[in-house]
C-alpha positions in Angstrom: 75.0 -25.2 -16.2 74.5 -23.1 -19.3 75.1 -19.4 -19.8 72.4 -16.8 -19.6 72.7 -16.2 -23.4 72.3 -19.9 -24.1 69.3 -20.2 -21.7 67.6 -17.2 -23.3 68.2 -18.7 -26.8 66.7 -22.0 -25.7 63.7 -20.2 -24.3 63.2 -18.3 -27.6 63.3 -21.6 -29.4 60.2 -22.7 -27.4 58.2 -19.7 -28.5 56.3 -18.7 -31.6 54.3 -15.5 -32.0 50.7 -15.6 -31.0 47.8 -15.1 -33.4 46.6 -11.6 -34.2 43.4 -9.6 -33.7 42.0 -6.3 -34.6 41.3 -3.7 -31.8 39.9 -0.2 -31.7 42.5 2.5 -31.9 41.6 3.6 -28.4 42.9 0.2 -27.1 46.0 0.0 -29.2 48.6 1.7 -27.0 51.1 -0.8 -25.7 50.1 -3.5 -28.1 52.4 -4.9 -30.8 51.5 -3.9 -34.3 51.0 -7.0 -36.5 50.7 -5.5 -39.9 51.8 -2.2 -41.4 49.3 0.7 -41.1 48.7 2.5 -44.4 47.9 6.2 -44.5 44.6 7.0 -46.1 45.5 10.7 -46.7 48.3 13.2 -46.8 49.3 14.9 -43.6 48.8 17.8 -43.7 46.0 17.2 -46.2 46.4 20.7 -47.6 48.9 23.5 -47.5 48.4 25.0 -44.1 49.4 28.3 -42.4 52.0 27.9 -39.6 51.2 31.2 -38.0 48.5 33.8 -37.5 49.0 36.5 -40.1 48.2 37.4 -43.7 48.5 35.3 -46.8 49.8 37.0 -49.9 50.9 35.9 -53.4 54.3 37.8 -53.3 57.1 35.7 -51.7 59.5 38.7 -51.2 57.6 41.9 -50.7 59.5 45.1 -49.8 59.0 47.1 -46.6 56.2 49.5 -47.0 54.3 47.2 -49.5 50.5 47.6 -49.2 47.8 44.9 -49.5 44.1 44.9 -49.5 42.5 42.3 -47.2 39.8 40.5 -49.2 38.7 37.7 -46.8 39.6 35.5 -43.9 40.7 31.8 -43.5 40.5 29.9 -40.2 41.1 26.3 -39.2 38.1 24.4 -40.5 36.8 27.5 -42.3 38.6 27.9 -45.6 38.6 31.0 -47.9 37.5 29.6 -51.3 38.5 32.6 -53.4 41.8 33.2 -55.3 44.4 35.8 -53.9 45.8 38.1 -56.6 48.8 40.3 -56.4 48.2 43.3 -54.1 45.6 41.3 -52.1 45.8 39.5 -48.7 43.7 37.1 -46.7 43.6 37.2 -43.0 44.7 33.7 -42.0 45.0 31.8 -38.8 47.3 28.9 -37.6 46.2 25.6 -39.2 43.9 27.1 -41.8 44.1 25.9 -45.4 46.1 28.3 -47.5 43.9 29.8 -50.3 44.7 29.5 -54.0 47.3 32.1 -55.0 48.9 32.5 -51.5 52.7 31.8 -51.5 53.7 33.1 -48.1 52.2 34.1 -44.8 53.3 37.4 -43.2 53.1 37.1 -39.5 50.8 39.6 -37.9 53.6 41.2 -36.0 55.2 42.3 -39.2 52.3 44.4 -40.5 50.2 47.4 -39.5 46.5 47.2 -40.4 44.1 50.0 -41.0 40.6 48.9 -41.9 41.1 46.5 -44.9 44.6 47.6 -45.7 47.8 46.2 -44.3 51.3 47.7 -44.7 54.5 45.7 -44.3 56.4 47.4 -41.4 59.7 45.5 -41.3 62.0 43.4 -43.4 60.8 39.8 -43.5 62.7 36.7 -42.4 63.3 33.8 -44.8 60.4 31.6 -43.6 57.2 31.5 -45.8 55.2 30.1 -42.8 53.4 27.6 -44.9 53.4 23.9 -44.1 53.1 22.1 -47.4 50.6 19.3 -48.1 52.2 15.9 -47.3 55.1 17.5 -45.3 54.6 14.9 -42.6 53.6 11.9 -44.6 51.8 11.1 -47.8 48.8 8.9 -48.6 50.0 5.2 -48.7 52.9 5.9 -46.3 53.4 3.0 -43.9 53.9 2.6 -40.1 55.9 -0.6 -40.2 55.4 -3.7 -38.0 56.2 -5.2 -35.7 56.5 -2.5 -33.1 55.1 -1.8 -29.6 52.8 1.1 -30.1 53.6 4.2 -28.1 51.3 7.1 -27.5 52.9 8.9 -30.4 52.3 5.9 -32.6 48.6 5.9 -31.7 48.4 9.6 -32.6 50.1 8.9 -35.9 47.7 6.1 -36.7 44.8 8.4 -36.0 46.2 11.0 -38.3 46.5 8.4 -41.0 42.7 8.1 -40.6 42.7 4.5 -39.4 40.3 3.6 -36.6 41.2 0.0 -36.0 44.6 -1.7 -35.6 45.9 -5.2 -36.2 47.9 -6.4 -33.2 49.3 -9.6 -31.8 47.2 -11.1 -29.0 48.3 -10.4 -25.5 49.9 -13.5 -23.9 48.0 -15.2 -21.1 50.6 -16.1 -18.4 49.7 -18.6 -15.6 51.8 -17.9 -12.5 52.2 -20.8 -10.1 53.8 -20.3 -6.7 54.8 -23.5 -5.0 55.6 -24.4 -1.4 53.9 -25.3 1.9 55.7 -22.3 3.5 53.7 -19.8 1.4 50.5 -17.8 2.2 48.8 -15.1 0.3 49.3 -11.4 1.2 46.8 -10.4 3.9 46.5 -13.9 5.4 47.9 -14.8 8.8 51.1 -16.9 8.3 52.2 -19.5 10.9 55.6 -18.9 12.5 57.4 -20.9 9.8 55.5 -19.4 6.8 56.2 -16.5 4.5 54.2 -14.3 2.2 54.0 -15.3 -1.5 55.4 -12.0 -2.7 57.1 -13.2 -5.9 53.8 -13.9 -7.6 52.6 -10.3 -7.4 55.9 -8.9 -8.5 56.0 -11.2 -11.5 52.4 -10.4 -12.3 53.4 -6.7 -12.5 56.3 -7.7 -14.7 54.0 -9.6 -17.0 51.5 -6.8 -17.2 54.3 -4.2 -17.9 55.1 -6.3 -20.9 51.4 -6.2 -21.9 50.7 -9.7 -20.9 47.7 -10.9 -19.0 48.8 -12.4 -15.6 46.7 -15.1 -14.1 47.7 -15.9 -10.5 46.7 -19.5 -9.7 46.3 -21.0 -6.2 49.5 -21.8 -4.4 50.7 -25.4 -5.2 51.5 -27.3 -2.0 54.4 -29.6 -1.6 52.7 -32.7 -3.0 52.6 -34.1 -6.5 48.8 -34.2 -6.4 48.5 -30.5 -5.5 51.0 -29.5 -8.2 49.3 -31.6 -10.8 46.0 -30.1 -10.0 47.4 -26.6 -10.4 49.1 -27.5 -13.6 45.8 -28.6 -14.9 44.4 -25.1 -14.2 47.1 -23.7 -16.4 46.3 -25.6 -19.5 44.8 -22.6 -21.4 47.9 -20.4 -20.8 50.3 -19.2 -23.5 53.1 -19.4 -21.0 53.4 -21.2 -17.6 55.7 -19.7 -15.0 56.4 -21.6 -11.8 58.0 -19.9 -8.8 60.1 -22.1 -6.5 60.4 -25.8 -6.4 62.9 -25.9 -9.3 65.9 -26.9 -7.2 66.9 -30.5 -6.3 65.7 -30.8 -2.7 63.3 -33.4 -1.5 60.4 -30.8 -1.5 61.4 -29.3 -4.9 58.8 -31.1 -7.1 58.3 -28.9 -10.1 60.7 -30.7 -12.4 59.6 -34.1 -11.2 55.9 -33.4 -11.7 56.4 -31.6 -15.0 58.4 -34.6 -16.3 55.6 -37.0 -15.3 53.2 -34.7 -17.3 55.5 -35.0 -20.3 57.5 -31.9 -20.2 60.3 -31.7 -22.8 63.0 -30.0 -20.8 65.2 -27.4 -22.6 67.6 -26.9 -19.8 68.0 -26.9 -16.0 70.4 -24.5 -14.1 71.9 -21.4 -15.4 75.4 -19.9 -14.6 74.0 -16.7 -13.1 73.5 -15.1 -9.7 70.9 -14.6 -8.5 68.9 -17.3 -10.3 70.9 -20.5 -10.8 68.0 -23.0 -10.3 66.1 -22.0 -13.5 64.5 -24.5 -15.9 62.5 -24.3 -19.1 60.7 -26.6 -21.5 57.5 -27.5 -23.3 54.6 -28.9 -21.2 52.0 -30.4 -23.4 53.0 -27.9 -26.1 53.0 -24.9 -23.8 56.2 -23.1 -23.0 57.1 -23.3 -19.3 59.7 -21.4 -17.3 60.5 -22.5 -13.8 61.9 -19.7 -11.7 63.8 -19.9 -8.4 61.9 -19.2 -5.2 64.2 -16.6 -3.7 62.4 -13.2 -4.1 65.2 -11.3 -5.8 66.2 -14.3 -7.9 62.7 -14.6 -9.1 62.3 -10.9 -10.0 65.7 -10.7 -11.7 64.9 -13.7 -13.8 61.6 -12.2 -14.6 63.4 -9.2 -16.1 66.1 -11.2 -17.9 63.9 -14.1 -19.2 60.2 -13.5 -18.9 60.0 -10.0 -20.3 61.9 -10.9 -23.5 59.9 -14.1 -23.9 56.6 -12.0 -23.7 58.0 -9.7 -26.4 58.8 -12.7 -28.6 55.3 -14.1 -28.1 53.9 -10.8 -29.3 55.8 -10.8 -32.5 58.7 -8.6 -31.5 62.3 -9.7 -32.4 63.7 -12.4 -30.0 66.5 -10.5 -28.2 67.8 -9.9 -24.7 66.7 -7.0 -22.6 68.7 -3.9 -23.6 71.9 -3.0 -21.9 74.0 0.2 -21.8 77.5 1.1 -20.7 78.0 3.6 -17.9 80.8 4.4 -15.5 81.1 3.1 -11.9 80.7 5.6 -9.1 82.6 3.3 -6.6 84.8 0.3 -6.8 83.5 -3.3 -6.9 85.3 -6.5 -6.1 86.1 -9.6 -8.2 83.2 -11.6 -9.6 82.9 -15.4 -9.3 82.3 -18.0 -12.1 78.7 -17.0 -12.7 77.3 -14.0 -14.5 76.2 -11.6 -11.7 73.3 -9.2 -11.9 74.1 -6.8 -9.1 71.4 -4.5 -7.7 72.5 -0.9 -8.2 71.4 2.7 -8.4 72.1 4.9 -11.4 72.3 8.6 -10.6 74.1 11.6 -12.1 75.5 9.6 -15.0 77.1 6.9 -12.7 76.1 3.6 -11.2 76.7 2.4 -7.7 76.3 -1.2 -6.7 74.3 -1.9 -3.5 76.4 -3.0 -0.6 74.1 -6.0 0.2 73.5 -8.4 -2.7 71.7 -11.3 -0.9 69.0 -12.8 -3.1 66.4 -12.6 -0.4 66.5 -8.8 0.1 63.5 -7.3 -1.7 64.1 -3.9 0.0 67.4 -3.6 -1.8 65.8 -4.5 -5.1 63.0 -2.0 -4.5 65.6 0.7 -4.0 67.5 -0.2 -7.1 66.9 1.2 -10.6 69.5 -0.8 -12.4 71.3 -4.1 -12.5 75.1 -4.1 -13.1 75.9 -7.1 -15.3 79.2 -8.7 -14.3 80.7 -11.3 -16.7 82.0 -14.6 -15.2 85.3 -14.2 -13.5 85.3 -10.5 -14.0 88.2 -8.8 -12.1 87.7 -6.0 -9.6 86.7 -2.6 -11.1 87.6 0.9 -10.0 85.5 4.0 -9.9 85.2 5.5 -13.4 85.5 2.2 -15.2 82.7 1.3 -17.6 80.3 -1.5 -16.9 77.1 -2.8 -18.6 73.8 -2.1 -16.9 70.2 -3.0 -17.4 67.7 -0.4 -16.4 64.9 -1.5 -14.1 61.4 -0.2 -14.6 
């Protein structure tokens, strides 16, 4: 068996970023930027008023100073004249500051009578003018690669760019294996179970901005599995679920080998998730996940999500961890790295009492995984542990 870190490194070695495409800005959220975006204009594109008030040329007028209002400037409706000493322009938030204006007096600081305003209090230090280019300048860059957030999309729009170069979304073929499986909604026999893992992993793939393709269940025969593998030929990543162990009915490794898979590893020193494999099948990366529901989902977070990031041009790195204190003691860990289902609340993390790899209800209630190193000793409340946040 190899470590989780070594397994992830070997998976990354199988991957290379996908090709790129250009999408409309409206479709860019969640995609990974493939090339830097260059601003076509300054932002703001002009000196703009920060407040509603009056623009004047004097930066430090005295209380009682009087000004004659000679015009008005609103957002989208500029005042084109020049403001001279002793003059003021009525100005509104977001309006372009007219020539000659050096500060904006907020409307609460003046009294107005017809076209005359009088400063009625000592001014604070702010000029209430947002200078041209204060946010960014023309030719400023939004660097790549990065997964585009809602704020990034807004920034790109303000740069006056309407299309965005991004990495293509990975197509992921999901293959559940086993005679014991039926699809949700079907009537299982007494010795059958629902193929739940496929749908949880499809959600994991789509959360990483991949395209999940759920293929028919592969039955426990070489012919069935070969036929389903044939359906997966166009995928960027093949993920099998179950059949990766060493029992008589665990055929994934055997059939993949017959199809020419170059195996990168088989078995990882982790719990849950020991019977994990990966390799290249006819040039396509393949990851074989264990069939236990929690094992499959945990391996999806630890291996599939980072793999999809790497395929989309992001740095090849493990899923982030953070360090938090324990709310209650936990006992010794064994020889494998353990990913314990847990709940993070009020700044502390609590391990679930039941850690069986078949208990999806426990995983559904968890919002974190406590990562226990191999042979880690018992830990007391208040000690720090590494955790991975679950979406």
